[in-house]
N, CA, C and O of each residue as an XYZ file, in Angstrom:
796
protein
N       0.843     -1.200      0.000
C       0.000      0.000      0.000
C       0.881      1.254      0.000
O       1.900      1.310      0.689
N       0.478      2.242     -0.772
C       1.238      3.488     -0.863
C       1.177      4.261      0.451
O       0.125      4.345      1.086
N       2.318      4.826      0.852
C       2.392      5.655      2.052
C       2.805      7.069      1.672
O       3.760      7.266      0.921
N       2.080      8.047      2.193
C       2.434      9.452      2.024
C       2.750     10.040      3.386
O       1.997      9.843      4.340
N       3.855     10.759      3.484
C       4.180     11.501      4.697
C       3.578     12.896      4.550
O       3.933     13.643      3.637
N       2.670     13.237      5.449
C       1.979     14.520      5.367
C       2.770     15.590      6.101
O       2.972     15.497      7.312
N       3.216     16.600      5.377
C       4.003     17.686      5.967
C       3.065     18.690      6.631
O       2.935     19.832      6.189
N       2.422     18.242      7.694
C       1.488     19.102      8.424
C       1.347     18.588      9.843
O       1.401     17.382     10.086
N       1.165     19.510     10.778
C       0.896     19.151     12.166
C      -0.565     19.383     12.522
O      -0.948     19.255     13.685
N      -1.381     19.722     11.533
C      -2.787     20.048     11.766
C      -3.618     18.766     11.798
O      -3.770     18.112     10.767
N      -4.162     18.392     12.968
C      -4.923     17.138     13.057
C      -6.196     17.163     12.223
O      -6.649     16.117     11.757
N      -6.778     18.342     12.028
C      -7.992     18.443     11.216
C      -7.684     18.132      9.753
O      -8.446     17.435      9.083
N      -6.565     18.652      9.268
C      -6.166     18.359      7.887
C      -5.873     16.873      7.714
O      -6.259     16.272      6.711
N      -5.190     16.282      8.689
C      -4.878     14.858      8.608
C      -6.156     14.036      8.496
O      -6.260     13.150      7.647
N      -7.128     14.333      9.355
C      -8.389     13.589      9.328
C      -9.106     13.768      7.997
O      -9.663     12.814      7.455
N      -9.092     14.991      7.471
C      -9.766     15.248      6.202
C      -9.062     14.522      5.056
O      -9.720     13.936      4.197
N      -7.750     14.558      5.040
C      -7.007     13.845      3.996
C      -7.247     12.342      4.082
O      -7.414     11.683      3.056
N      -7.265     11.797      5.290
C      -7.503     10.365      5.442
C      -8.866      9.979      4.887
O      -9.008      8.944      4.236
N      -9.864     10.812      5.144
C     -11.203     10.537      4.618
C     -11.221     10.631      3.096
O     -11.821      9.792      2.425
N     -10.563     11.651      2.554
C     -10.599     11.881      1.111
C      -9.827     10.817      0.333
O     -10.251     10.411     -0.749
N      -8.708     10.369      0.871
C      -7.934      9.330      0.191
C      -8.518      7.944      0.422
O      -8.353      7.051     -0.410
N      -9.203      7.760      1.553
C      -9.781      6.462      1.840
C      -8.718      5.405      2.093
O      -7.602      5.729      2.498
N      -9.062      4.137      1.856
C      -8.139      3.036      2.170
C      -7.059      2.801      1.117
O      -6.284      1.852      1.227
N      -7.004      3.659      0.099
C      -6.060      3.421     -0.998
C      -4.611      3.703     -0.619
O      -3.692      3.274     -1.317
N      -4.401      4.425      0.485
C      -3.032      4.709      0.924
C      -3.004      5.005      2.414
O      -4.039      5.197      3.052
N      -1.785      5.034      2.951
C      -1.568      5.340      4.361
C      -0.943      6.720      4.487
O       0.025      7.036      3.794
N      -1.500      7.544      5.377
C      -0.959      8.878      5.631
C      -0.226      8.884      6.966
O      -0.762      8.433      7.978
N       0.991      9.391      6.963
C       1.787      9.494      8.180
C       1.990     10.975      8.480
O       2.608     11.677      7.680
N       1.481     11.474      9.622
C       1.603     12.906      9.916
C       3.009     13.292     10.333
O       3.812     12.443     10.721
N       3.299     14.585     10.249
C       4.574     15.116     10.735
C       4.722     14.774     12.213
O       3.734     14.735     12.946
N       5.948     14.528     12.646
C       6.164     13.949     13.966
C       6.652     14.947     15.009
O       6.966     14.552     16.131
N       6.724     16.219     14.668
C       7.171     17.195     15.659
C       5.993     18.069     16.077
O       5.042     18.228     15.311
N       6.045     18.644     17.297
C       4.963     19.495     17.775
C       4.780     20.711     16.882
O       5.730     21.204     16.273
N       3.539     21.188     16.815
C       3.251     22.362     15.984
C       4.090     23.561     16.396
O       4.456     24.388     15.561
N       4.395     23.653     17.700
C       5.177     24.793     18.193
C       6.580     24.809     17.603
O       7.240     25.848     17.573
N       7.035     23.631     17.127
C       8.374     23.537     16.561
C       8.354     23.453     15.039
O       9.343     23.060     14.420
N       7.237     23.821     14.444
C       7.104     23.753     12.988
C       8.274     24.476     12.312
O       8.442     25.679     12.514
N       9.088     23.771     11.514
C      10.290     24.383     10.950
C      10.062     25.142      9.649
O      10.989     25.768      9.135
N       8.860     25.100      9.112
C       8.642     25.685      7.797
C       8.266     27.157      7.899
O       7.369     27.529      8.656
N       8.944     27.970      7.144
C       8.587     29.377      7.058
C       7.555     29.546      5.950
O       7.856     29.367      4.770
N       6.347     29.890      6.345
C       5.284     30.072      5.365
C       5.260     31.535      4.943
O       4.331     32.278      5.260
N       6.308     31.931      4.219
C       6.446     33.326      3.826
C       6.346     33.503      2.318
O       6.766     34.529      1.784
N       5.794     32.515      1.632
C       5.605     32.623      0.193
C       4.511     33.609     -0.158
O       3.692     33.970      0.686
N       4.501     34.039     -1.400
C       3.486     34.988     -1.862
C       2.191     34.299     -2.244
O       1.142     34.937     -2.328
N       2.262     32.985     -2.478
C       1.072     32.232     -2.871
C       0.970     30.959     -2.038
O       1.929     30.541     -1.390
N      -0.221     30.351     -2.070
C      -0.400     29.076     -1.380
C       0.553     28.029     -1.951
O       1.131     27.240     -1.202
N       0.718     28.017     -3.268
C       1.596     27.025     -3.878
C       3.052     27.235     -3.485
O       3.784     26.265     -3.287
N       3.483     28.492     -3.368
C       4.846     28.764     -2.891
C       5.091     28.057     -1.562
O       6.101     27.376     -1.384
N       4.159     28.227     -0.638
C       4.306     27.638      0.690
C       4.238     26.118      0.643
O       4.996     25.436      1.332
N       3.336     25.594     -0.167
C       3.194     24.145     -0.266
C       4.471     23.505     -0.806
O       4.927     22.487     -0.286
N       5.040     24.098     -1.840
C       6.279     23.574     -2.424
C       7.425     23.633     -1.416
O       8.199     22.684     -1.295
N       7.532     24.748     -0.694
C       8.585     24.886      0.314
C       8.488     23.791      1.366
O       9.494     23.180      1.727
N       7.281     23.546      1.856
C       7.087     22.512      2.877
C       7.397     21.121      2.332
O       8.044     20.316      3.001
N       6.931     20.844      1.113
C       7.142     19.517      0.529
C       8.627     19.226      0.340
O       9.100     18.145      0.692
N       9.354     20.180     -0.209
C      10.786     19.982     -0.437
C      11.530     19.831      0.889
O      12.339     18.918      1.052
N      11.252     20.729      1.833
C      11.944     20.705      3.121
C      11.732     19.380      3.846
O      12.690     18.771      4.322
N      10.494     18.937      3.931
C      10.190     17.711      4.678
C      10.724     16.480      3.958
O      11.137     15.515      4.602
N      10.718     16.505      2.629
C      11.175     15.335      1.871
C      12.686     15.132      1.963
O      13.183     14.044      1.674
N      13.409     16.159      2.359
C      14.858     16.031      2.512
C      15.235     15.225      3.749
O      16.349     14.708      3.838
N      14.318     15.116      4.698
C      14.600     14.391      5.939
C      13.718     13.163      6.127
O      13.893     12.415      7.089
N      12.763     12.948      5.209
C      11.869     11.801      5.317
C      11.847     11.045      3.991
O      11.428     11.601      2.976
N      12.286      9.802      3.983
C      12.299      9.029      2.737
C      10.889      8.727      2.249
O       9.940      8.690      3.032
N      10.769      8.516      0.962
C       9.466      8.214      0.394
C       8.782      9.455     -0.136
O       9.426     10.462     -0.429
N       7.476      9.371     -0.255
C       6.680     10.462     -0.816
C       6.171     11.386      0.276
O       5.648     10.929      1.293
N       6.326     12.676      0.064
C       5.859     13.688      1.018
C       4.788     14.545      0.359
O       4.973     15.055     -0.746
N       3.671     14.693      1.054
C       2.570     15.535      0.580
C       2.475     16.773      1.457
O       2.388     16.669      2.680
N       2.491     17.934      0.836
C       2.322     19.198      1.564
C       1.085     19.918      1.061
O       0.727     19.842     -0.114
N       0.450     20.613      1.976
C      -0.774     21.357      1.669
C      -0.636     22.772      2.205
O      -0.170     22.972      3.327
N      -1.034     23.741      1.417
C      -1.226     25.084      1.950
C      -2.569     25.562      1.432
O      -2.827     25.565      0.229
N      -3.406     25.960      2.352
C      -4.775     26.333      2.006
C      -5.155     27.603      2.729
O      -4.528     27.983      3.718
N      -6.184     28.256      2.231
C      -6.635     29.453      2.910
C      -7.801     30.111      2.225
O      -8.304     29.648      1.202
N      -8.214     31.203      2.820
C      -9.394     31.942      2.389
C      -8.984     33.322      1.901
O      -8.188     34.004      2.547
N      -9.524     33.730      0.772
C      -9.254     35.064      0.223
C     -10.578     35.788      0.019
O     -11.471     35.284     -0.662
N     -10.700     36.968      0.611
C     -11.941     37.741      0.551
C     -11.730     38.961     -0.334
O     -10.846     39.778     -0.076
N     -12.537     39.081     -1.366
C     -12.356     40.143     -2.358
C     -12.442     41.529     -1.737
O     -11.636     42.402     -2.059
N     -13.417     41.743     -0.847
C     -13.631     43.065     -0.259
C     -12.474     43.508      0.630
O     -12.354     44.689      0.958
N     -11.628     42.564      1.017
C     -10.469     42.881      1.860
C      -9.171     42.786      1.071
O      -8.095     42.618      1.646
N      -9.276     42.893     -0.236
C      -8.079     42.853     -1.061
C      -7.382     41.504     -1.073
O      -6.174     41.428     -1.299
N      -8.133     40.441     -0.833
C      -7.559     39.100     -0.825
C      -7.181     38.573      0.542
O      -6.734     37.432      0.660
N      -7.351     39.384      1.585
C      -7.076     38.896      2.938
C      -8.110     37.831      3.318
O      -9.217     37.811      2.780
N      -7.737     36.948      4.249
C      -6.424     36.784      4.879
C      -5.382     36.083      3.999
O      -4.187     36.159      4.283
N      -5.825     35.401      2.934
C      -4.881     34.816      1.984
C      -3.893     33.860      2.627
O      -4.278     33.002      3.421
N      -2.606     34.009      2.281
C      -1.592     33.079      2.791
C      -1.401     33.211      4.302
O      -0.714     32.391      4.911
N      -1.996     34.225      4.905
C      -1.924     34.402      6.361
C      -3.176     33.873      7.055
O      -3.428     34.210      8.212
N      -3.952     33.061      6.374
C      -5.231     32.598      6.915
C      -5.109     31.966      8.297
O      -5.929     32.236      9.174
N      -4.097     31.132      8.500
C      -3.958     30.422      9.775
C      -3.469     31.320     10.902
O      -3.617     30.973     12.074
N      -2.894     32.458     10.571
C      -2.344     33.360     11.595
C      -2.849     34.788     11.386
O      -2.139     35.754     11.666
N      -4.060     34.906     10.900
C      -4.632     36.210     10.553
C      -4.676     37.144     11.757
O      -4.355     38.327     11.639
N      -5.070     36.623     12.904
C      -5.178     37.446     14.111
C      -3.919     37.382     14.971
O      -3.911     37.883     16.095
N      -2.863     36.773     14.454
C      -1.605     36.672     15.192
C      -0.995     35.298     15.045
O      -1.685     34.353     14.660
N       0.306     35.164     15.348
C       1.023     33.896     15.153
C       0.418     32.719     15.903
O       0.486     31.586     15.428
N      -0.170     32.968     17.066
C      -0.739     31.889     17.878
C      -2.262     31.965     17.932
O      -2.878     31.378     18.821
N      -2.865     32.670     17.004
C      -4.311     32.884     17.041
C      -5.072     31.577     16.849
O      -4.649     30.697     16.100
N      -6.196     31.469     17.536
C      -7.069     30.307     17.371
C      -7.961     30.508     16.153
O      -8.053     31.612     15.615
N      -8.614     29.439     15.725
C      -9.560     29.553     14.618
C     -10.637     30.582     14.930
O     -11.005     31.384     14.072
N     -11.143     30.558     16.162
C     -12.205     31.480     16.550
C     -11.723     32.930     16.500
O     -12.469     33.815     16.080
N     -10.494     33.177     16.921
C      -9.943     34.535     16.884
C      -9.775     35.018     15.447
O     -10.044     36.180     15.143
N      -9.336     34.138     14.575
C      -9.208     34.507     13.161
C     -10.565     34.846     12.556
O     -10.696     35.813     11.806
N     -11.568     34.048     12.884
C     -12.918     34.310     12.359
C     -13.469     35.629     12.880
O     -14.070     36.397     12.129
N     -13.263     35.889     14.164
C     -13.772     37.140     14.743
C     -13.152     38.352     14.066
O     -13.851     39.321     13.770
N     -11.854     38.309     13.821
C     -11.195     39.439     13.165
C     -11.731     39.627     11.753
O     -11.980     40.756     11.329
N     -11.909     38.537     11.028
C     -12.423     38.635      9.665
C     -13.824     39.230      9.652
O     -14.111     40.113      8.845
N     -14.694     38.761     10.531
C     -16.055     39.290     10.585
C     -16.055     40.757     10.999
O     -16.865     41.544     10.508
N     -15.147     41.127     11.903
C     -15.045     42.531     12.316
C     -14.683     43.421     11.132
O     -15.251     44.500     10.963
N     -13.750     42.972     10.324
C     -13.312     43.780      9.179
C     -14.345     43.810      8.057
O     -14.292     44.668      7.176
N     -15.276     42.875      8.098
C     -16.342     42.850      7.091
C     -17.653     43.425      7.621
O     -18.683     43.353      6.951
N     -17.612     43.988      8.811
C     -18.842     44.417      9.479
C     -19.688     45.361      8.638
O     -20.915     45.277      8.679
N     -19.074     46.249      7.883
C     -19.820     47.233      7.100
C     -19.929     46.860      5.623
O     -20.343     47.679      4.804
N     -19.563     45.643      5.288
C     -19.608     45.207      3.887
C     -20.924     44.488      3.626
O     -21.238     43.524      4.325
N     -21.705     44.930      2.638
C     -22.981     44.271      2.325
C     -22.784     42.803      1.965
O     -21.731     42.418      1.456
N     -23.802     41.984      2.231
C     -23.687     40.553      2.000
C     -23.326     40.217      0.561
O     -22.557     39.290      0.309
N     -23.883     40.973     -0.385
C     -23.611     40.668     -1.794
C     -22.160     40.950     -2.189
O     -21.703     40.506     -3.243
N     -21.440     41.688     -1.346
C     -20.042     41.999     -1.641
C     -19.061     41.185     -0.794
O     -17.856     41.436     -0.819
N     -19.582     40.216     -0.050
C     -18.724     39.421      0.841
C     -18.260     38.132      0.151
O     -18.225     37.066      0.766
N     -17.908     38.246     -1.122
C     -17.464     37.073     -1.876
C     -16.078     36.627     -1.412
O     -15.240     37.438     -1.019
N     -15.867     35.325     -1.470
C     -14.607     34.756     -0.986
C     -14.281     33.485     -1.759
O     -15.149     32.875     -2.383
N     -13.027     33.108     -1.702
C     -12.562     31.886     -2.360
C     -11.693     31.095     -1.387
O     -10.741     31.627     -0.817
N     -12.028     29.833     -1.204
C     -11.174     28.902     -0.479
C     -10.242     28.252     -1.492
O     -10.702     27.750     -2.518
N      -8.947     28.252     -1.224
C      -7.968     27.674     -2.146
C      -7.154     26.591     -1.457
O      -6.877     26.664     -0.259
N      -6.777     25.587     -2.237
C      -5.927     24.508     -1.736
C      -4.831     24.234     -2.747
O      -5.109     24.019     -3.927
N      -3.596     24.240     -2.294
C      -2.444     23.928     -3.144
C      -1.716     22.726     -2.554
O      -1.287     22.760     -1.401
N      -1.578     21.670     -3.342
C      -0.895     20.457     -2.903
C       0.394     20.271     -3.696
O       0.440     20.523     -4.900
N       1.426     19.832     -3.010
C       2.701     19.520     -3.664
C       3.178     18.163     -3.173
O       3.174     17.886     -1.973
N       3.588     17.326     -4.110
C       4.101     15.999     -3.788
C       5.584     15.967     -4.140
O       5.977     16.326     -5.249
N       6.404     15.532     -3.181
C       7.854     15.558     -3.389
C       8.509     14.284     -2.882
O       7.934     13.542     -2.086
N       9.715     14.050     -3.355
C      10.558     12.984     -2.826
C      12.015     13.396     -2.996
O      12.416     13.890     -4.049
N      12.793     13.186     -1.948
C      14.229     13.506     -1.981
C      14.517     14.931     -2.450
O      15.465     15.166     -3.198
N      13.701     15.869     -2.009
C      13.933     17.267     -2.347
C      13.493     17.677     -3.733
O      13.781     18.793     -4.165
N      12.796     16.797     -4.444
C      12.339     17.103     -5.800
C      10.812     17.061     -5.868
O      10.186     16.127     -5.367
N      10.223     18.074     -6.488
C       8.777     18.103     -6.665
C       8.379     17.164     -7.803
O       8.936     17.226     -8.899
N       7.412     16.296     -7.525
C       6.896     15.375     -8.540
C       5.694     15.954     -9.267
O       5.581     15.837    -10.487
N       4.798     16.577     -8.515
C       3.589     17.134     -9.117
C       2.992     18.161     -8.161
O       3.151     18.055     -6.945
N       2.308     19.149     -8.717
C       1.541     20.114     -7.922
C       0.134     20.189     -8.490
O      -0.066     20.064     -9.698
N      -0.834     20.392     -7.617
C      -2.224     20.571     -8.047
C      -2.858     21.663     -7.202
O      -2.483     21.868     -6.048
N      -3.816     22.359     -7.786
C      -4.543     23.409     -7.079
C      -6.029     23.284     -7.362
O      -6.435     22.786     -8.412
N      -6.830     23.737     -6.420
C      -8.278     23.775     -6.614
C      -8.851     24.868     -5.722
O      -8.217     25.296     -4.757
N     -10.053     25.312     -6.058
C     -10.678     26.384     -5.284
C     -12.180     26.177     -5.199
O     -12.770     25.435     -5.984
N     -12.778     26.844     -4.237
C     -14.223     26.816     -4.033
C     -14.676     28.242     -3.750
O     -14.175     28.892     -2.833
N     -15.621     28.720     -4.540
C     -16.120     30.085     -4.376
C     -17.354     30.112     -3.483
O     -18.134     29.161     -3.436
N     -17.508     31.234     -2.772
C     -18.658     31.372     -1.898
C     -18.738     32.767     -1.305
O     -18.222     33.731     -1.871
N     -19.397     32.859     -0.148
C     -19.555     34.135      0.552
C     -19.318     33.940      2.040
O     -19.412     32.832      2.568
N     -19.007     35.051      2.701
C     -18.815     35.043      4.145
C     -20.132     35.413      4.810
O     -20.721     36.448      4.497
N     -20.593     34.573      5.722
C     -21.857     34.811      6.407
C     -21.691     35.886      7.488
O     -20.575     36.135      7.943
N     -22.795     36.525      7.900
C     -22.700     37.554      8.945
C     -22.248     37.001     10.294
O     -21.556     37.680     11.052
N     -22.649     35.754     10.587
C     -22.318     35.122     11.862
C     -21.892     33.676     11.627
O     -22.269     33.079     10.619
N     -21.110     33.106     12.546
C     -20.738     31.692     12.415
C     -21.969     30.794     12.489
O     -22.915     31.071     13.227
N     -21.940     29.721     11.715
C     -23.037     28.757     11.684
C     -22.468     27.346     11.594
O     -21.661     27.043     10.715
N     -22.899     26.488     12.514
C     -22.493     25.094     12.467
C     -21.342     24.762     13.392
O     -20.628     25.646     13.865
N     -21.172     23.461     13.645
C     -20.161     22.994     14.595
C     -19.156     22.023     13.980
O     -18.240     21.570     14.666
N     -19.314     21.704     12.712
C     -18.389     20.767     12.072
C     -17.206     21.531     11.475
O     -17.151     22.760     11.520
N     -16.260     20.769     10.915
C     -15.151     21.403     10.209
C     -14.187     22.131     11.129
O     -14.123     21.861     12.328
N     -13.437     23.059     10.544
C     -12.416     23.803     11.286
C     -12.091     25.079     10.519
O     -12.624     25.316      9.435
N     -11.215     25.897     11.091
C     -10.817     27.129     10.408
C     -11.980     28.073     10.166
O     -12.713     28.428     11.090
N     -12.139     28.473      8.921
C     -13.186     29.425      8.547
C     -14.481     28.739      8.107
O     -15.389     29.401      7.604
N     -14.572     27.429      8.290
C     -15.755     26.680      7.842
C     -17.081     27.250      8.350
O     -18.050     27.272      7.591
N     -17.169     27.720      9.627
C     -18.461     28.202     10.118
C     -18.959     29.489      9.461
O     -20.131     29.837      9.606
N     -18.089     30.203      8.741
C     -18.535     31.464      8.132
C     -18.429     31.436      6.610
O     -18.558     32.474      5.961
N     -18.195     30.256      6.038
C     -18.075     30.150      4.580
C     -19.261     29.395      4.005
O     -19.500     28.232      4.330
N     -20.001     30.089      3.138
C     -21.165     29.516      2.457
C     -20.807     29.326      0.987
O     -20.747     30.305      0.244
N     -20.567     28.087      0.550
C     -20.171     27.882     -0.848
C     -21.298     28.211     -1.813
O     -22.473     28.031     -1.494
N     -20.938     28.689     -2.981
C     -21.936     28.989     -4.005
C     -22.772     27.746     -4.297
O     -22.249     26.642     -4.446
N     -24.091     27.959     -4.374
C     -24.992     26.860     -4.690
C     -25.431     26.047     -3.498
O     -26.183     25.085     -3.652
N     -24.977     26.413     -2.300
C     -25.329     25.668     -1.092
C     -26.140     26.540     -0.142
O     -26.068     27.768     -0.191
N     -26.908     25.890      0.719
C     -27.683     26.585      1.741
C     -27.020     26.476      3.111
O     -27.421     27.159      4.053
N     -26.016     25.629      3.221
C     -25.333     25.388      4.483
C     -23.886     25.852      4.404
O     -23.253     25.767      3.352
N     -23.367     26.345      5.528
C     -21.930     26.620      5.597
C     -21.185     25.284      5.654
O     -21.788     24.239      5.901
N     -19.876     25.327      5.426
C     -19.086     24.104      5.542
C     -19.267     23.461      6.915
O     -19.295     22.235      7.027
N     -19.391     24.281      7.958
C     -19.496     23.762      9.320
C     -20.867     23.183      9.625
O     -21.029     22.483     10.625
N     -21.860     23.462      8.782
C     -23.193     22.880      8.953
C     -23.351     21.585      8.158
O     -24.321     20.851      8.347
N     -22.410     21.311      7.284
C     -22.495     20.134      6.423
C     -21.896     18.903      7.091
O     -21.045     19.007      7.975
N     -22.357     17.739      6.652
C     -21.659     16.509      7.002
C     -20.351     16.482      6.210
O     -20.224     17.199      5.217
N     -19.387     15.679      6.624
C     -18.151     15.591      5.837
C     -18.409     15.230      4.377
O     -17.753     15.754      3.477
N     -19.362     14.336      4.148
C     -19.663     13.922      2.785
C     -20.260     15.066      1.975
O     -19.955     15.209      0.791
N     -21.101     15.878      2.597
C     -21.662     17.046      1.907
C     -20.570     18.055      1.581
O     -20.530     18.606      0.481
N     -19.690     18.291      2.538
C     -18.599     19.243      2.320
C     -17.711     18.804      1.165
O     -17.239     19.632      0.386
N     -17.486     17.503      1.059
C     -16.600     16.986      0.017
C     -17.124     17.256     -1.389
O     -16.346     17.247     -2.343
N     -18.417     17.494     -1.535
C     -18.976     17.796     -2.860
C     -18.555     19.181     -3.348
O     -18.562     19.454     -4.548
N     -18.194     20.039     -2.422
C     -17.874     21.422     -2.768
C     -16.406     21.788     -2.553
O     -15.855     22.602     -3.295
N     -15.777     21.199     -1.554
C     -14.565     21.802     -0.993
C     -13.364     21.819     -1.927
O     -13.182     20.956     -2.786
N     -12.567     22.838     -1.711
C     -11.309     23.024     -2.422
C     -10.369     21.847     -2.212
O      -9.700     21.407     -3.147
N     -10.317     21.334     -0.978
C      -9.392     20.242     -0.686
C      -9.836     18.941     -1.351
O      -8.999     18.184     -1.842
N     -11.125     18.675     -1.374
C     -11.594     17.446     -2.025
C     -11.308     17.484     -3.522
O     -10.955     16.465     -4.115
N     -11.460     18.657     -4.134
C     -11.159     18.787     -5.563
C      -9.664     18.590     -5.833
O      -9.278     17.936     -6.802
N      -8.836     19.164     -4.966
C      -7.389     19.021     -5.147
C      -6.951     17.571     -4.965
O      -6.118     17.072     -5.721
N      -7.511     16.900     -3.967
C      -7.165     15.494     -3.742
C      -7.603     14.637     -4.920
O      -6.889     13.716     -5.317
N      -8.770     14.932     -5.480
C      -9.238     14.175     -6.649
C      -8.245     14.299     -7.799
O      -7.970     13.317     -8.488
N      -7.711     15.486     -8.010
C      -6.726     15.694     -9.078
C      -5.416     14.971     -8.773
O      -4.779     14.417     -9.669
N      -5.023     14.981     -7.503
C      -3.800     14.272     -7.132
C      -3.981     12.764     -7.289
O      -3.066     12.070     -7.732
N      -5.151     12.262     -6.930
C      -5.425     10.835     -7.097
C      -5.343     10.440     -8.568
O      -4.848      9.361     -8.896
N      -5.821     11.300     -9.445
C      -5.729     11.017    -10.880
C      -4.265     10.884    -11.302
O      -3.907      9.984    -12.063
N      -3.427     11.788    -10.799
C      -2.003     11.719    -11.150
C      -1.371     10.450    -10.591
O      -0.616      9.774    -11.290
N      -1.674     10.123     -9.335
C      -1.112      8.923     -8.725
C      -1.533      7.673     -9.490
O      -0.739      6.752     -9.679
N      -2.791      7.650     -9.928
C      -3.275      6.500    -10.692
C      -2.576      6.411    -12.044
O      -2.207      5.324    -12.488
N      -2.397      7.557    -12.695
C      -1.736      7.555    -14.006
C      -0.272      7.160    -13.887
O       0.307      6.581    -14.806
N       0.319      7.484    -12.732
C       1.710      7.098    -12.485
C       1.801      5.689    -11.911
O       2.883      5.196    -11.592
N       0.623      5.046    -11.787
C       0.509      3.672    -11.290
C       1.051      3.526     -9.877
O       1.626      2.500     -9.513
N       0.853      4.575     -9.092
C       1.270      4.500     -7.690
C       0.130      4.011     -6.809
O       0.362      3.468     -5.729
N      -1.124      4.206     -7.279
C      -2.274      3.633     -6.587
C      -3.173      3.014     -7.637
O      -3.088      3.345     -8.819
N      -4.046      2.099     -7.187
C      -4.962      1.459     -8.124
C      -6.225      2.250     -8.303
O      -7.105      1.846     -9.063
């Protein structure tokens, strides 16, 4: 069975990736505490950060390394929080603190102008070399207040286009029909299958 080393300390991402990949492969999470995360996420794009993490982690871990950088970009805020999504309210900010700051900055923005895009950039590497990169996105709007208890990050305030529920109000299976990460994983699975790394 194929094994991927996930260059992430985020338990929510690990669980989501495990669900999306299913039994076709084994995911091994990063083994150091989040407080000791060695990757500088200072790229200008999600893909910049994903590639940096994939290359860095693959230099010390044999086999295939999968890195993810994802985030939310809000048009009315000039693309914020963007690549700073996880630390929007500060380096140690919680998901709730990040959401509160975003809603505060959108307080005077009409609902029709609260458009946003969730983006996911994946990079697969081995021995310091990138094998493939894939990207996907999901468009939607930011709700006035948080809704729902599922998911993580900005899920409670993101309403995808064509849906009546926020990501946090959806079941995991419902979220997978829309989400940026599910689309990116589907594209990566296609590449892995074409490279005959998975069946």
